[in-house]
N, C-alpha and C positions, 0 to 999 in steps of 0.2 A: 674547384671541386667543392661540393657542399657534403657536410656530414651531418647526420642526426643526432641531436644532443638531447638529453633529458634534464631539465631544470626542476628543482624542488626546493621549495621554502621551508625553513625550520620554523615551527610554529612557536617555539620557546624563545629562540634569539632573534628571529626576524632575518636571519643571514640565508644566503642561497647556496645550494651546491648543486654541481652540474657535472655531467660525465657523458663520454660518447661511447655508447655500447660496442661501436665496431672497432674501436681502438683500445684493447684491454690496458687497463691502468691509467687511462687518459682522464683524469678528474681535475676539478678545480672547484673554487668557491669564491663568494663575493658579499660584501655587506649589502648590496642592491642587485637587482636582477640585471642591471645593465653591466655593472662590475663583474659579475658571474660570467655574463656572456662575453665580455672582452677578455677575461682571464682564459676561458676555454678556448677561444680562438688562437690566443698565443700558445696555449698547452698543444693544441692539434698541431700547429706549425712546428713546434719544437718536436713533438713526437714523430713527425714525418720528415724531419730534417736528417739527411743521410749522414752517417758516421763514417769517417775513414777506417778502412781495415788495417790493423796494426799486425803485422806478422814478425815474428822472431826469426833471427837468422838462422837458428837450427830448423825452422819449419821448412825451408826451402832446400831441397837436395838436387844435386845434378849427377846424371850418370857418369 
């Protein structure tokens, strides 16, 4: 699956920031454009990774 990302250079430091508008909070950065893109690929994969649902014993009740 492909995701749109926004890549932006910092004029002062030369570093790159990158984020995925469709995935709130999914952001990353890198010292180079290539590093920033690698990092956002990893960030997107982690963002989409399913988390197990943890239920407390008191959450489940039986009649």
